[in-house]
KEVOTOR-920278 format. One record per residue (C-alpha): x, y, z; residue in three letters. Coordinates in pm, whole numbers, plus 50000, padded with zeros to 5 digits. Layout:
N
XYZala;...
// end
This chain:
314
742849658978932unk;739539640378951unk;737269646078656unk;733669636878583unk;732449629278231unk;728819632078124unk;727359604877900unk;723849612177776unk;723069575377711unk;724269564678057unk;722379592878230unk;719189584278040unk;719479547278128unk;720059555478496unk;717069579078503unk;714799553178341unk;715939526578588unk;715239549178886unk;711839558378743unk;710909521878691unk;712009512479043unk;710029541179192unk;706909530679001unk;707289493879092unk;707119500079466unk;703799506079639unk;703139542079731unk;700569533879998unk;701529520080336unk;700139517380685unk;696789533880744unk;696319544480381unk;696759508880256unk;694479495480531unk;691799520680434unk;692049510080070unk;691749473580171unk;688709479980390unk;686939497280101unk;687749473679815unk;688059438579961unk;684539434980108unk;683009445679778unk;685129421279577unk;684049393479814unk;680449402079728unk;681299393079369unk;681539428779240unk;683969434478948unk;686719460478996unk;685229480978712unk;681979483778908unk;683819492579230unk;686019518579064unk;683069534378882unk;681279538879214unk;684239547379442unk;686889559679200unk;686989594579348unk;687559580279697unk;690359556579598unk;693909570679607unk;695189548279327unk;694229540978967unk;692329509878865unk;695499495478707unk;697439501379029unk;694669484679223unk;695099453379011unk;698849454779078unk;698339457679455unk;696059427179452unk;698519407279241unk;701339416679478unk;699339403279773unk;699119436979946unk;695369434280012unk;693379407580192unk;692089395079856unk;694059378279580unk;693889370379212unk;691589340779276unk;688969365179405unk;688979382679066unk;687069360778822unk;688389376578506unk;691989376978628unk;692119339478576unk;691529345178204unk;689549326677943unk;690569295777755unk;691229303677390unk;688299294977170unk;688819268676906unk;687469279576571unk;685929250976381unk;686449250676009unk;683359230775937unk;680949239075662unk;677239237275748unk;675399207875600unk;673059212975309unk;670189200075519unk;670799226675782unk;670859254875527unk;667599242575379unk;665669246575704unk;662669267675616unk;662609288875930unk;666019303375830unk;664899314075483unk;665609351375431unk;666629353475796unk;670339344275787unk;673129364675944unk;673889379475604unk;670249390275575unk;670579405575923unk;673609426775832unk;671969437775508unk;668829448175696unk;670869469475939unk;672629486175645unk;669259495975502unk;667979506875844unk;671089520476023unk;669149535976311unk;667569503076413unk;668619488976749unk;668539451476793unk;668239425777070unk;670219393377105unk;668389362377231unk;669499328777368unk;668619301977622unk;670469289377930unk;670029253578043unk;670289238978390unk;671959206578483unk;669699185378262unk;668169188377918unk;664719184978073unk;663169208778323unk;663229246378355unk;665229268078120unk;666029304978093unk;665119325677789unk;667589354777784unk;667419387277589unk;669999415177578unk;669549450677454unk;672939455577289unk;673199493477320unk;672249494877689unk;673569460277791unk;670269455077974unk;669439418378021unk;666039401978053unk;665509366178172unk;662289345978149unk;662149313778350unk;660389287978129unk;659019254278237unk;660859237377945unk;662799244777628unk;660109238777367unk;659469262877082unk;655849267177191unk;657009278577537unk;659249305277381unk;656289318477183unk;654299320577507unk;656899344877648unk;656539366777338unk;652739366777368unk;652859374977741unk;655299403577696unk;653309417777403unk;650129417477611unk;651889433077911unk;653629460977717unk;651209467077434unk;652039460777069unk;653539495076996unk;655869494577296unk;656939459077207unk;657749470376854unk;659739499776989unk;661839478177220unk;662209447177000unk;662339458276635unk;664949431776545unk;666039400476734unk;669169380276654unk;669359344876788unk;670929310776724unk;669579280476542unk;668269260776838unk;665069241176789unk;663409262677055unk;663499291776807unk;662089273876504unk;658579289176532unk;659689320576351unk;656299331876223unk;654699328576565unk;657479349376723unk;657319376176455unk;653539379676447unk;650789381876707unk;647849357876712unk;645849383876517unk;648519385076244unk;650189418476333unk;653939420476298unk;655719427376625unk;659409420376544unk;661849405676291unk;663849374276370unk;667279366476224unk;669589336776286unk;673339334476331unk;675379311676110unk;675769276076243unk;678509272076505unk;679059309776508unk;677989320676856unk;680469349776828unk;677969366676598unk;675879373776909unk;678869379177134unk;677189404677362unk;674679380677515unk;677199351977524unk;679519374477724unk;676739386677951unk;675809350978045unk;678889350578268unk;676999372478516unk;674339345478544unk;677039319278608unk;678509340078889unk;675269334079079unk;674069301178926unk;677179280478843unk;677139255078561unk;675759221378655unk;673109235878887unk;669479227178820unk;667089256178756unk;664059236978883unk;664159250279244unk;664019286679133unk;660989308879086unk;660339339578870unk;660839360579183unk;664349346079219unk;665109355378860unk;663929391078923unk;666369393879215unk;669159380278997unk;668319404878717unk;668259434778951unk;671789427879071unk;673179420378724unk;671659451678569unk;672869473078863unk;676509463778798unk;678589492378659unk;680469483878338unk;683709498678210unk;682509497377850unk;679439517477950unk;681559545678090unk;681069534078449unk;677269534178419unk;674849505778480unk;672469490878221unk;669589504678430unk;670969539978399unk;671279537678020unk;667829522177974unk;665979553878073unk;663489559677790unk;659749558477848unk;659509524277682unk;662249510477906unk;660569524878214unk;657409506378118unk;659419474478062unk;661039477278406unk;657639481778567unk;656169451578389unk;659189429678477unk;659409442378837unk;662959455078785unk;664579480779014unk;668109493079074unk;670209480179364unk;672519504579552unk;676049500379421unk;677609487279741unk;674789462079791unk;675289444979454unk;676119408279506unk;677209385079227unk;677799352579414unk;675669321179476unk;674919334979821unk;672569360679661unk;669599337379619unk;670209320979956unk;669849354480134unk;666649366679969unk;
// end
């Protein structure tokens, strides 16, 4: 007589294999897949990250964000991996084991303003928010340069288009913003600023104090060759490069162009912000005043464009 024998291990292995095969095949076909493609692909081609798209349209999409990545990788949509900037991945950073020179450490503008001093200050004042600051160059050392600032908690970026990269020009941006906002609002928004050791930031006293001698902020400097200590703004610079690729001169652009660029960057939804935009998180009275002074305004989610075509269409 025929008999059947039950093996728990064999049954479990068979069940797992069937489950894996079922999960590996696409669940959407025909009209459903075409509808998904028509929603997602045009937005990706505008330069929008999938996190931004999913934060705005997640309830409309019939698949998870992870599944959406899988569909794109499998070539099921009209876009591919090359349309996803971050899918390509980043080259591993090479950590340099190089000690700073004695001459560098003796620079007077760094005195009592090192990264160690910065961390100690935040320990003594744990409720203090801080801003990271940097510059972005164009194709040449000479000519226009961007002064960038990032509010770490809100991920809100500011960009000031400067005529050059001199330290005096950086101080001019501080003086203009202080006059536009008022000293108290400036102090509220910029209590502490962390930046690198570039020569454009060597006028520490002039940045920290107004012409009349009133303190407006505190400046601290990262360790040499340690850009990871201000990783938030370094990471956020990639949004600028989506629109203004490396090797492109900044000389043709105007402050109005930079405002357009900022509006689109700060209107991009971020996964680490819970699907919100920097504009949505920067909602205090001081930030509202800052937006008004800078001419910043939110862009509707589906109109966000993060490609070089943005400044050609304005």
